[in-house]
MARGUSE-313786 format. One record per atom (N, C-alpha, C): x, y, z; atom name; residue number from 1; residue in three letters. Coordinates in steps of 0.05 Angstrom, whole numbers, plus 5000, padded with zeros to 4 digits. Each point is the difference from the previous one (the first is absolute). Layout:
BEGIN
node xx: X; yy: Y; zz: Z; at: CA; i: NUM; aa: Ala
...
# end
This chain:
BEGIN
node xx: 5017; yy: 4977; zz: 5000; at: N; i: 1; aa: Met
node xx: 4983; yy: 5023; zz: 5000; at: CA; i: 1; aa: Met
node xx: 5018; yy: 5025; zz: 5000; at: C; i: 1; aa: Met
node xx: 4995; yy: 5018; zz: 4982; at: N; i: 2; aa: Ser
node xx: 5016; yy: 5024; zz: 4997; at: CA; i: 2; aa: Ser
node xx: 4990; yy: 5021; zz: 5020; at: C; i: 2; aa: Ser
node xx: 5016; yy: 5022; zz: 5002; at: N; i: 3; aa: Val
node xx: 4992; yy: 5022; zz: 5017; at: CA; i: 3; aa: Val
node xx: 4974; yy: 5013; zz: 4990; at: C; i: 3; aa: Val
node xx: 4997; yy: 5001; zz: 4974; at: N; i: 4; aa: Val
node xx: 4975; yy: 5011; zz: 4988; at: CA; i: 4; aa: Val
node xx: 4976; yy: 4983; zz: 5007; at: C; i: 4; aa: Val
node xx: 5003; yy: 4973; zz: 4997; at: N; i: 5; aa: Asp
node xx: 4978; yy: 4982; zz: 5008; at: CA; i: 5; aa: Asp
node xx: 4993; yy: 5003; zz: 5029; at: C; i: 5; aa: Asp
node xx: 5020; yy: 5002; zz: 5017; at: N; i: 6; aa: Leu
node xx: 4995; yy: 5004; zz: 5029; at: CA; i: 6; aa: Leu
node xx: 4985; yy: 5026; zz: 5005; at: C; i: 6; aa: Leu
node xx: 5008; yy: 5021; zz: 4987; at: N; i: 7; aa: Ala
node xx: 4987; yy: 5026; zz: 5003; at: CA; i: 7; aa: Ala
node xx: 4971; yy: 4999; zz: 4990; at: C; i: 7; aa: Ala
node xx: 4996; yy: 4987; zz: 4977; at: N; i: 8; aa: Glu
node xx: 4973; yy: 4998; zz: 4989; at: CA; i: 8; aa: Glu
node xx: 4981; yy: 4984; zz: 5018; at: C; i: 8; aa: Glu
node xx: 5010; yy: 4977; zz: 5010; at: N; i: 9; aa: Trp
node xx: 4983; yy: 4984; zz: 5017; at: CA; i: 9; aa: Trp
node xx: 4995; yy: 5013; zz: 5027; at: C; i: 9; aa: Trp
node xx: 5021; yy: 5013; zz: 5011; at: N; i: 10; aa: Thr
node xx: 4996; yy: 5015; zz: 5025; at: CA; i: 10; aa: Thr
node xx: 4980; yy: 5022; zz: 4997; at: C; i: 10; aa: Thr
node xx: 5003; yy: 5015; zz: 4978; at: N; i: 11; aa: Trp
node xx: 4981; yy: 5022; zz: 4994; at: CA; i: 11; aa: Trp
node xx: 4972; yy: 4990; zz: 4999; at: C; i: 11; aa: Trp
node xx: 4996; yy: 4978; zz: 4985; at: N; i: 12; aa: Thr
node xx: 4973; yy: 4989; zz: 4996; at: CA; i: 12; aa: Thr
node xx: 4988; yy: 4989; zz: 5026; at: C; i: 12; aa: Thr
node xx: 5016; yy: 4987; zz: 5016; at: N; i: 13; aa: Leu
node xx: 4991; yy: 4989; zz: 5026; at: CA; i: 13; aa: Leu
node xx: 4993; yy: 5022; zz: 5020; at: C; i: 13; aa: Leu
node xx: 5016; yy: 5021; zz: 5000; at: N; i: 14; aa: Val
node xx: 4994; yy: 5023; zz: 5017; at: CA; i: 14; aa: Val
node xx: 4974; yy: 5013; zz: 4992; at: C; i: 14; aa: Val
node xx: 4996; yy: 5002; zz: 4973; at: N; i: 15; aa: Ala
node xx: 4975; yy: 5012; zz: 4990; at: CA; i: 15; aa: Ala
node xx: 4976; yy: 4983; zz: 5008; at: C; i: 15; aa: Ala
node xx: 5002; yy: 4973; zz: 4998; at: N; i: 16; aa: Ile
node xx: 4979; yy: 4982; zz: 5008; at: CA; i: 16; aa: Ile
node xx: 4994; yy: 5003; zz: 5030; at: C; i: 16; aa: Ile
node xx: 5021; yy: 5001; zz: 5016; at: N; i: 17; aa: Gly
node xx: 4997; yy: 5004; zz: 5029; at: CA; i: 17; aa: Gly
node xx: 4986; yy: 5026; zz: 5006; at: C; i: 17; aa: Gly
node xx: 5009; yy: 5021; zz: 4986; at: N; i: 18; aa: Gly
node xx: 4988; yy: 5027; zz: 5004; at: CA; i: 18; aa: Gly
node xx: 4970; yy: 5000; zz: 4992; at: C; i: 18; aa: Gly
node xx: 4994; yy: 4987; zz: 4978; at: N; i: 19; aa: Leu
node xx: 4971; yy: 4999; zz: 4992; at: CA; i: 19; aa: Leu
node xx: 4984; yy: 4984; zz: 5021; at: C; i: 19; aa: Leu
node xx: 5012; yy: 4979; zz: 5011; at: N; i: 20; aa: Ser
node xx: 4986; yy: 4985; zz: 5020; at: CA; i: 20; aa: Ser
node xx: 4994; yy: 5017; zz: 5025; at: C; i: 20; aa: Ser
node xx: 5020; yy: 5014; zz: 5009; at: N; i: 21; aa: Ile
node xx: 4997; yy: 5017; zz: 5023; at: CA; i: 21; aa: Ile
node xx: 4979; yy: 5022; zz: 4995; at: C; i: 21; aa: Ile
node xx: 5002; yy: 5012; zz: 4976; at: N; i: 22; aa: Cys
node xx: 4981; yy: 5021; zz: 4992; at: CA; i: 22; aa: Cys
node xx: 4971; yy: 4989; zz: 4999; at: C; i: 22; aa: Cys
node xx: 4997; yy: 4976; zz: 4990; at: N; i: 23; aa: Ser
node xx: 4974; yy: 4987; zz: 4999; at: CA; i: 23; aa: Ser
node xx: 4989; yy: 4997; zz: 5028; at: C; i: 23; aa: Ser
node xx: 5016; yy: 4990; zz: 5019; at: N; i: 24; aa: Trp
node xx: 4992; yy: 4998; zz: 5028; at: CA; i: 24; aa: Trp
node xx: 4992; yy: 5027; zz: 5010; at: C; i: 24; aa: Trp
node xx: 5016; yy: 5021; zz: 4995; at: N; i: 25; aa: Ala
node xx: 4993; yy: 5026; zz: 5010; at: CA; i: 25; aa: Ala
node xx: 4974; yy: 5011; zz: 4988; at: C; i: 25; aa: Ala
node xx: 4996; yy: 4995; zz: 4974; at: N; i: 26; aa: Leu
node xx: 4975; yy: 5009; zz: 4988; at: CA; i: 26; aa: Leu
node xx: 4976; yy: 4986; zz: 5011; at: C; i: 26; aa: Leu
node xx: 5001; yy: 4973; zz: 5001; at: N; i: 27; aa: Ile
node xx: 4977; yy: 4985; zz: 5010; at: CA; i: 27; aa: Ile
node xx: 4994; yy: 5008; zz: 5029; at: C; i: 27; aa: Ile
node xx: 5021; yy: 5001; zz: 5016; at: N; i: 28; aa: Asp
node xx: 4996; yy: 5007; zz: 5028; at: CA; i: 28; aa: Asp
node xx: 4990; yy: 5029; zz: 5003; at: C; i: 28; aa: Asp
node xx: 5010; yy: 5018; zz: 4984; at: N; i: 29; aa: Gly
node xx: 4991; yy: 5027; zz: 5000; at: CA; i: 29; aa: Gly
node xx: 4971; yy: 5003; zz: 4993; at: C; i: 29; aa: Gly
node xx: 4991; yy: 4986; zz: 4979; at: N; i: 30; aa: Tyr
node xx: 4972; yy: 5001; zz: 4992; at: CA; i: 30; aa: Tyr
node xx: 4981; yy: 4988; zz: 5022; at: C; i: 30; aa: Tyr
node xx: 5009; yy: 4978; zz: 5012; at: N; i: 31; aa: Val
node xx: 4984; yy: 4988; zz: 5021; at: CA; i: 31; aa: Val
node xx: 4999; yy: 5019; zz: 5024; at: C; i: 31; aa: Val
node xx: 5023; yy: 5012; zz: 5006; at: N; i: 32; aa: Asp
node xx: 5001; yy: 5020; zz: 5022; at: CA; i: 32; aa: Asp
node xx: 4982; yy: 5024; zz: 4995; at: C; i: 32; aa: Asp
node xx: 5001; yy: 5010; zz: 4975; at: N; i: 33; aa: Arg
node xx: 4984; yy: 5023; zz: 4993; at: CA; i: 33; aa: Arg
node xx: 4970; yy: 4993; zz: 5003; at: C; i: 33; aa: Arg
node xx: 4992; yy: 4976; zz: 4991; at: N; i: 34; aa: Gln
node xx: 4972; yy: 4992; zz: 5003; at: CA; i: 34; aa: Gln
node xx: 4991; yy: 4999; zz: 5029; at: C; i: 34; aa: Gln
node xx: 5018; yy: 4989; zz: 5017; at: N; i: 35; aa: Ala
node xx: 4994; yy: 4998; zz: 5028; at: CA; i: 35; aa: Ala
node xx: 4997; yy: 5028; zz: 5013; at: C; i: 35; aa: Ala
node xx: 5018; yy: 5018; zz: 4992; at: N; i: 36; aa: Leu
node xx: 4998; yy: 5027; zz: 5011; at: CA; i: 36; aa: Leu
node xx: 4974; yy: 5014; zz: 4991; at: C; i: 36; aa: Leu
node xx: 4992; yy: 4995; zz: 4975; at: N; i: 37; aa: Arg
node xx: 4975; yy: 5012; zz: 4990; at: CA; i: 37; aa: Arg
node xx: 4976; yy: 4989; zz: 5014; at: C; i: 37; aa: Arg
node xx: 5001; yy: 4974; zz: 5005; at: N; i: 38; aa: Ala
node xx: 4977; yy: 4987; zz: 5014; at: CA; i: 38; aa: Ala
node xx: 4997; yy: 5010; zz: 5028; at: C; i: 38; aa: Ala
node xx: 5022; yy: 5006; zz: 5013; at: N; i: 39; aa: Ser
node xx: 4999; yy: 5009; zz: 5028; at: CA; i: 39; aa: Ser
node xx: 4997; yy: 5031; zz: 5001; at: C; i: 39; aa: Ser
node xx: 4999; yy: 5012; zz: 4977; at: N; i: 40; aa: Ala
node xx: 4997; yy: 5030; zz: 4998; at: CA; i: 40; aa: Ala
node xx: 5022; yy: 5014; zz: 5014; at: C; i: 40; aa: Ala
node xx: 5024; yy: 4988; zz: 4999; at: N; i: 41; aa: Thr
node xx: 5023; yy: 5012; zz: 5013; at: CA; i: 41; aa: Thr
node xx: 5015; yy: 5017; zz: 4979; at: C; i: 41; aa: Thr
node xx: 5005; yy: 5025; zz: 5007; at: N; i: 42; aa: Asp
node xx: 5016; yy: 5017; zz: 4983; at: CA; i: 42; aa: Asp
node xx: 5020; yy: 5015; zz: 5017; at: C; i: 42; aa: Asp
node xx: 5024; yy: 5001; zz: 4992; at: N; i: 43; aa: Gly
node xx: 5020; yy: 5013; zz: 5016; at: CA; i: 43; aa: Gly
node xx: 5028; yy: 4990; zz: 4992; at: C; i: 43; aa: Gly
node xx: 5016; yy: 4997; zz: 5020; at: N; i: 44; aa: Leu
node xx: 5028; yy: 4991; zz: 4996; at: CA; i: 44; aa: Leu
node xx: 5001; yy: 4973; zz: 4987; at: C; i: 44; aa: Leu
node xx: 4984; yy: 4981; zz: 5009; at: N; i: 45; aa: Gly
node xx: 5000; yy: 4973; zz: 4988; at: CA; i: 45; aa: Gly
node xx: 4993; yy: 5001; zz: 4971; at: C; i: 45; aa: Gly
node xx: 4980; yy: 5015; zz: 4993; at: N; i: 46; aa: Ala
node xx: 4992; yy: 5002; zz: 4971; at: CA; i: 46; aa: Ala
node xx: 5022; yy: 5013; zz: 4984; at: C; i: 46; aa: Ala
node xx: 5013; yy: 5020; zz: 5011; at: N; i: 47; aa: Thr
node xx: 5022; yy: 5013; zz: 4986; at: CA; i: 47; aa: Thr
node xx: 5023; yy: 4980; zz: 4995; at: C; i: 47; aa: Thr
node xx: 5007; yy: 4984; zz: 5020; at: N; i: 48; aa: Val
node xx: 5021; yy: 4980; zz: 4997; at: CA; i: 48; aa: Val
node xx: 4993; yy: 4980; zz: 4978; at: C; i: 48; aa: Val
node xx: 4975; yy: 4991; zz: 5000; at: N; i: 49; aa: Val
node xx: 4991; yy: 4981; zz: 4980; at: CA; i: 49; aa: Val
node xx: 5002; yy: 5012; zz: 4972; at: C; i: 49; aa: Val
node xx: 4991; yy: 5025; zz: 4997; at: N; i: 50; aa: His
node xx: 5002; yy: 5012; zz: 4973; at: CA; i: 50; aa: His
node xx: 5029; yy: 5004; zz: 4992; at: C; i: 50; aa: His
node xx: 5017; yy: 5007; zz: 5018; at: N; i: 51; aa: Met
node xx: 5029; yy: 5003; zz: 4994; at: CA; i: 51; aa: Met
node xx: 5012; yy: 4974; zz: 4991; at: C; i: 51; aa: Met
node xx: 4993; yy: 4978; zz: 5015; at: N; i: 52; aa: Asn
node xx: 5011; yy: 4974; zz: 4993; at: CA; i: 52; aa: Asn
node xx: 4989; yy: 4990; zz: 4973; at: C; i: 52; aa: Asn
node xx: 4975; yy: 5006; zz: 4994; at: N; i: 53; aa: Leu
node xx: 4989; yy: 4992; zz: 4974; at: CA; i: 53; aa: Leu
node xx: 5013; yy: 5014; zz: 4977; at: C; i: 53; aa: Leu
node xx: 5004; yy: 5026; zz: 5003; at: N; i: 54; aa: Arg
node xx: 5014; yy: 5016; zz: 4979; at: CA; i: 54; aa: Arg
node xx: 5028; yy: 4989; zz: 4996; at: C; i: 54; aa: Arg
node xx: 5014; yy: 4995; zz: 5021; at: N; i: 55; aa: Ser
node xx: 5027; yy: 4990; zz: 4999; at: CA; i: 55; aa: Ser
node xx: 5001; yy: 4973; zz: 4987; at: C; i: 55; aa: Ser
node xx: 4982; yy: 4982; zz: 5008; at: N; i: 56; aa: Ala
node xx: 4999; yy: 4973; zz: 4989; at: CA; i: 56; aa: Ala
node xx: 4993; yy: 5000; zz: 4970; at: C; i: 56; aa: Ala
node xx: 4982; yy: 5018; zz: 4992; at: N; i: 57; aa: Arg
node xx: 4993; yy: 5002; zz: 4971; at: CA; i: 57; aa: Arg
node xx: 5025; yy: 5009; zz: 4984; at: C; i: 57; aa: Arg
node xx: 5013; yy: 5020; zz: 5009; at: N; i: 58; aa: Ala
node xx: 5023; yy: 5011; zz: 4985; at: CA; i: 58; aa: Ala
node xx: 5023; yy: 4979; zz: 5000; at: C; i: 58; aa: Ala
node xx: 5004; yy: 4986; zz: 5022; at: N; i: 59; aa: Ser
node xx: 5021; yy: 4980; zz: 5001; at: CA; i: 59; aa: Ser
node xx: 4993; yy: 4975; zz: 4983; at: C; i: 59; aa: Ser
node xx: 4974; yy: 4993; zz: 4999; at: N; i: 60; aa: Ala
node xx: 4992; yy: 4978; zz: 4982; at: CA; i: 60; aa: Ala
node xx: 5006; yy: 5007; zz: 4971; at: C; i: 60; aa: Ala
node xx: 4995; yy: 5024; zz: 4992; at: N; i: 61; aa: Leu
node xx: 5006; yy: 5009; zz: 4973; at: CA; i: 61; aa: Leu
node xx: 5030; yy: 4998; zz: 4995; at: C; i: 61; aa: Leu
node xx: 5016; yy: 5009; zz: 5019; at: N; i: 62; aa: Leu
node xx: 5029; yy: 4999; zz: 4997; at: CA; i: 62; aa: Leu
node xx: 5010; yy: 4972; zz: 4997; at: C; i: 62; aa: Leu
node xx: 4990; yy: 4982; zz: 5017; at: N; i: 63; aa: His
node xx: 5009; yy: 4972; zz: 4999; at: CA; i: 63; aa: His
node xx: 4989; yy: 4985; zz: 4976; at: C; i: 63; aa: His
node xx: 4977; yy: 5007; zz: 4990; at: N; i: 64; aa: Ala
node xx: 4990; yy: 4988; zz: 4975; at: CA; i: 64; aa: Ala
node xx: 5018; yy: 5009; zz: 4977; at: C; i: 64; aa: Ala
node xx: 5008; yy: 5025; zz: 5000; at: N; i: 65; aa: Phe
node xx: 5018; yy: 5009; zz: 4979; at: CA; i: 65; aa: Phe
node xx: 5027; yy: 4986; zz: 5002; at: C; i: 65; aa: Phe
node xx: 5011; yy: 4997; zz: 5024; at: N; i: 66; aa: Phe
node xx: 5025; yy: 4985; zz: 5004; at: CA; i: 66; aa: Phe
node xx: 4997; yy: 4971; zz: 4992; at: C; i: 66; aa: Phe
node xx: 4977; yy: 4988; zz: 5005; at: N; i: 67; aa: Leu
node xx: 4996; yy: 4972; zz: 4992; at: CA; i: 67; aa: Leu
node xx: 4999; yy: 4998; zz: 4970; at: C; i: 67; aa: Leu
node xx: 4987; yy: 5018; zz: 4986; at: N; i: 68; aa: Ala
node xx: 4999; yy: 5000; zz: 4971; at: CA; i: 68; aa: Ala
node xx: 5029; yy: 5003; zz: 4989; at: C; i: 68; aa: Ala
node xx: 5015; yy: 5018; zz: 5011; at: N; i: 69; aa: Leu
node xx: 5028; yy: 5003; zz: 4991; at: CA; i: 69; aa: Leu
node xx: 5016; yy: 4974; zz: 5006; at: C; i: 69; aa: Leu
node xx: 4996; yy: 4988; zz: 5023; at: N; i: 70; aa: Gly
node xx: 5014; yy: 4976; zz: 5007; at: CA; i: 70; aa: Gly
node xx: 4994; yy: 4977; zz: 4981; at: C; i: 70; aa: Gly
node xx: 4974; yy: 4997; zz: 4993; at: N; i: 71; aa: Ile
node xx: 4992; yy: 4979; zz: 4981; at: CA; i: 71; aa: Ile
node xx: 5012; yy: 5005; zz: 4973; at: C; i: 71; aa: Ile
node xx: 4998; yy: 5025; zz: 4991; at: N; i: 72; aa: Leu
node xx: 5012; yy: 5008; zz: 4974; at: CA; i: 72; aa: Leu
node xx: 5030; yy: 4994; zz: 5000; at: C; i: 72; aa: Leu
node xx: 5014; yy: 5007; zz: 5022; at: N; i: 73; aa: Ala
node xx: 5029; yy: 4995; zz: 5001; at: CA; i: 73; aa: Ala
node xx: 5006; yy: 4970; zz: 4999; at: C; i: 73; aa: Ala
node xx: 4983; yy: 4983; zz: 5013; at: N; i: 74; aa: Leu
node xx: 5004; yy: 4971; zz: 4999; at: CA; i: 74; aa: Leu
node xx: 4996; yy: 4989; zz: 4972; at: C; i: 74; aa: Leu
node xx: 4983; yy: 5012; zz: 4985; at: N; i: 75; aa: Leu
node xx: 4993; yy: 4990; zz: 4973; at: CA; i: 75; aa: Leu
node xx: 5018; yy: 5010; zz: 4978; at: C; i: 75; aa: Leu
node xx: 5016; yy: 5020; zz: 5005; at: N; i: 76; aa: Thr
node xx: 5018; yy: 5011; zz: 4980; at: CA; i: 76; aa: Thr
node xx: 5028; yy: 4991; zz: 5005; at: C; i: 76; aa: Thr
node xx: 5017; yy: 5002; zz: 4979; at: N; i: 77; aa: Pro
node xx: 5029; yy: 4992; zz: 5004; at: CA; i: 77; aa: Pro
node xx: 5013; yy: 5018; zz: 5020; at: C; i: 77; aa: Pro
node xx: 5019; yy: 4989; zz: 5014; at: N; i: 78; aa: Asn
node xx: 5014; yy: 5015; zz: 5021; at: CA; i: 78; aa: Asn
node xx: 5018; yy: 5021; zz: 4988; at: C; i: 78; aa: Asn
node xx: 5000; yy: 5024; zz: 5011; at: N; i: 79; aa: Pro
node xx: 5018; yy: 5021; zz: 4991; at: CA; i: 79; aa: Pro
node xx: 5028; yy: 4994; zz: 5011; at: C; i: 79; aa: Pro
node xx: 5020; yy: 5012; zz: 4989; at: N; i: 80; aa: Pro
node xx: 5027; yy: 4997; zz: 5012; at: CA; i: 80; aa: Pro
node xx: 5001; yy: 5012; zz: 5028; at: C; i: 80; aa: Pro
node xx: 5015; yy: 4988; zz: 5017; at: N; i: 81; aa: Val
node xx: 5002; yy: 5010; zz: 5027; at: CA; i: 81; aa: Val
node xx: 5019; yy: 5024; zz: 5001; at: C; i: 81; aa: Val
node xx: 4990; yy: 5021; zz: 5012; at: N; i: 82; aa: Ser
node xx: 5017; yy: 5024; zz: 5003; at: CA; i: 82; aa: Ser
node xx: 4995; yy: 5011; zz: 5028; at: C; i: 82; aa: Ser
node xx: 5017; yy: 5017; zz: 5009; at: N; i: 83; aa: Arg
node xx: 4998; yy: 5012; zz: 5026; at: CA; i: 83; aa: Arg
node xx: 4973; yy: 5015; zz: 5003; at: C; i: 83; aa: Arg
node xx: 4993; yy: 5015; zz: 4979; at: N; i: 84; aa: Ser
node xx: 4975; yy: 5015; zz: 5001; at: CA; i: 84; aa: Ser
node xx: 4975; yy: 4982; zz: 5001; at: C; i: 84; aa: Ser
node xx: 5001; yy: 4977; zz: 4987; at: N; i: 85; aa: Tyr
node xx: 4978; yy: 4981; zz: 5001; at: CA; i: 85; aa: Tyr
node xx: 4997; yy: 4990; zz: 5029; at: C; i: 85; aa: Tyr
node xx: 5022; yy: 4992; zz: 5012; at: N; i: 86; aa: Val
node xx: 4999; yy: 4990; zz: 5028; at: CA; i: 86; aa: Val
node xx: 4990; yy: 5021; zz: 5019; at: C; i: 86; aa: Val
node xx: 5009; yy: 5025; zz: 4997; at: N; i: 87; aa: Ile
node xx: 4992; yy: 5021; zz: 5018; at: CA; i: 87; aa: Ile
node xx: 4970; yy: 5006; zz: 4996; at: C; i: 87; aa: Ile
node xx: 4991; yy: 5002; zz: 4975; at: N; i: 88; aa: Leu
node xx: 4972; yy: 5006; zz: 4994; at: CA; i: 88; aa: Leu
node xx: 4982; yy: 4977; zz: 5010; at: C; i: 88; aa: Leu
node xx: 5007; yy: 4976; zz: 4994; at: N; i: 89; aa: Ala
node xx: 4983; yy: 4977; zz: 5009; at: CA; i: 89; aa: Ala
node xx: 4999; yy: 4999; zz: 5030; at: C; i: 89; aa: Ala
node xx: 5023; yy: 5004; zz: 5013; at: N; i: 90; aa: Ser
node xx: 5001; yy: 4999; zz: 5030; at: CA; i: 90; aa: Ser
node xx: 4983; yy: 5022; zz: 5012; at: C; i: 90; aa: Ser
node xx: 5001; yy: 5024; zz: 4988; at: N; i: 91; aa: Ala
node xx: 4985; yy: 5022; zz: 5011; at: CA; i: 91; aa: Ala
node xx: 4970; yy: 4995; zz: 4997; at: C; i: 91; aa: Ala
node xx: 4991; yy: 4990; zz: 4977; at: N; i: 92; aa: Tyr
node xx: 4972; yy: 4994; zz: 4997; at: CA; i: 92; aa: Tyr
node xx: 4990; yy: 4978; zz: 5019; at: C; i: 92; aa: Tyr
node xx: 5017; yy: 4980; zz: 5003; at: N; i: 93; aa: Ile
node xx: 4993; yy: 4978; zz: 5018; at: CA; i: 93; aa: Ile
node xx: 4997; yy: 5010; zz: 5029; at: C; i: 93; aa: Ile
node xx: 5019; yy: 5017; zz: 5008; at: N; i: 94; aa: Leu
node xx: 4999; yy: 5012; zz: 5027; at: CA; i: 94; aa: Leu
node xx: 4975; yy: 5017; zz: 5004; at: C; i: 94; aa: Leu
node xx: 4994; yy: 5017; zz: 4980; at: N; i: 95; aa: Val
node xx: 4976; yy: 5017; zz: 5002; at: CA; i: 95; aa: Val
node xx: 4975; yy: 4982; zz: 5003; at: C; i: 95; aa: Val
node xx: 4998; yy: 4980; zz: 4984; at: N; i: 96; aa: Ala
node xx: 4976; yy: 4982; zz: 5001; at: CA; i: 96; aa: Ala
node xx: 4999; yy: 4986; zz: 5027; at: C; i: 96; aa: Ala
node xx: 5023; yy: 4990; zz: 5009; at: N; i: 97; aa: Phe
node xx: 5001; yy: 4985; zz: 5025; at: CA; i: 97; aa: Phe
node xx: 4992; yy: 5018; zz: 5024; at: C; i: 97; aa: Phe
node xx: 5012; yy: 5024; zz: 5001; at: N; i: 98; aa: Phe
node xx: 4994; yy: 5017; zz: 5023; at: CA; i: 98; aa: Phe
node xx: 4971; yy: 5012; zz: 4999; at: C; i: 98; aa: Phe
node xx: 4989; yy: 5003; zz: 4976; at: N; i: 99; aa: Asn
node xx: 4973; yy: 5008; zz: 4997; at: CA; i: 99; aa: Asn
node xx: 4981; yy: 4978; zz: 5011; at: C; i: 99; aa: Asn
node xx: 5005; yy: 4975; zz: 4992; at: N; i: 100; aa: Ala
node xx: 4984; yy: 4978; zz: 5010; at: CA; i: 100; aa: Ala
node xx: 5003; yy: 4997; zz: 5030; at: C; i: 100; aa: Ala
node xx: 5024; yy: 5004; zz: 5011; at: N; i: 101; aa: Arg
node xx: 5004; yy: 4999; zz: 5028; at: CA; i: 101; aa: Arg
node xx: 4984; yy: 5021; zz: 5015; at: C; i: 101; aa: Arg
node xx: 5000; yy: 5024; zz: 4989; at: N; i: 102; aa: Ala
node xx: 4985; yy: 5022; zz: 5013; at: CA; i: 102; aa: Ala
node xx: 4970; yy: 4994; zz: 5000; at: C; i: 102; aa: Ala
node xx: 4989; yy: 4990; zz: 4978; at: N; i: 103; aa: Ile
node xx: 4972; yy: 4994; zz: 4999; at: CA; i: 103; aa: Ile
node xx: 4993; yy: 4977; zz: 5020; at: C; i: 103; aa: Ile
node xx: 5017; yy: 4980; zz: 5001; at: N; i: 104; aa: Gly
node xx: 4996; yy: 4978; zz: 5019; at: CA; i: 104; aa: Gly
node xx: 5001; yy: 5010; zz: 5029; at: C; i: 104; aa: Gly
node xx: 5019; yy: 5017; zz: 5006; at: N; i: 105; aa: Leu
node xx: 5002; yy: 5010; zz: 5028; at: CA; i: 105; aa: Leu
node xx: 4976; yy: 5018; zz: 5006; at: C; i: 105; aa: Leu
node xx: 4990; yy: 5016; zz: 4981; at: N; i: 106; aa: Asn
node xx: 4976; yy: 5016; zz: 5004; at: CA; i: 106; aa: Asn
node xx: 4976; yy: 4981; zz: 5007; at: C; i: 106; aa: Asn
node xx: 4998; yy: 4978; zz: 4986; at: N; i: 107; aa: Gln
node xx: 4978; yy: 4982; zz: 5005; at: CA; i: 107; aa: Gln
node xx: 5003; yy: 4987; zz: 5028; at: C; i: 107; aa: Gln
node xx: 5024; yy: 4993; zz: 5007; at: N; i: 108; aa: Leu
node xx: 5004; yy: 4988; zz: 5027; at: CA; i: 108; aa: Leu
node xx: 4993; yy: 5021; zz: 5022; at: C; i: 108; aa: Leu
node xx: 5008; yy: 5025; zz: 4995; at: N; i: 109; aa: Asp
node xx: 4992; yy: 5021; zz: 5019; at: CA; i: 109; aa: Asp
node xx: 4970; yy: 5003; zz: 5002; at: C; i: 109; aa: Asp
node xx: 4987; yy: 4998; zz: 4977; at: N; i: 110; aa: Arg
node xx: 4970; yy: 5003; zz: 4999; at: CA; i: 110; aa: Arg
node xx: 4988; yy: 4977; zz: 5016; at: C; i: 110; aa: Arg
node xx: 5010; yy: 4976; zz: 4997; at: N; i: 111; aa: Leu
node xx: 4990; yy: 4977; zz: 5016; at: CA; i: 111; aa: Leu
node xx: 5003; yy: 5005; zz: 5030; at: C; i: 111; aa: Leu
node xx: 5023; yy: 5011; zz: 5008; at: N; i: 112; aa: Lys
node xx: 5005; yy: 5006; zz: 5028; at: CA; i: 112; aa: Lys
node xx: 4980; yy: 5021; zz: 5010; at: C; i: 112; aa: Lys
node xx: 4995; yy: 5021; zz: 4983; at: N; i: 113; aa: Met
node xx: 4981; yy: 5021; zz: 5008; at: CA; i: 113; aa: Met
node xx: 4972; yy: 4988; zz: 5004; at: C; i: 113; aa: Met
node xx: 4992; yy: 4982; zz: 4982; at: N; i: 114; aa: Arg
node xx: 4974; yy: 4988; zz: 5002; at: CA; i: 114; aa: Arg
node xx: 4996; yy: 4984; zz: 5025; at: C; i: 114; aa: Arg
node xx: 5022; yy: 4987; zz: 5010; at: N; i: 115; aa: Arg
node xx: 4998; yy: 4983; zz: 5023; at: CA; i: 115; aa: Arg
node xx: 4999; yy: 5016; zz: 5026; at: C; i: 115; aa: Arg
node xx: 5006; yy: 5026; zz: 4999; at: N; i: 116; aa: Gln
node xx: 5001; yy: 5016; zz: 5025; at: CA; i: 116; aa: Gln
node xx: 4972; yy: 5010; zz: 5007; at: C; i: 116; aa: Gln
# end
């Protein structure tokens, strides 16, 4: 497996993981929003839910785009390895990873808030 193959597979797997986390955040956010509406609660909790939903939607779009790029990269011939390729691929992978991490941590915090 070449460096390019490793980068492409890592990129694609991070995008799949990010989409999975965003899907969890979206589903949980919609369920949470319905529960808040049913209890006629409006305030800080509703604001947090709306913020999480907006963030999850934007991140899902980002990870879907990254996944499409990853699949395209897997289906096309490998480019020659250069320093700029490694830096660019690493930067995008880190952005996607830390975005998914932030969305996941937001969801865990929301679960903790709900239990209080």
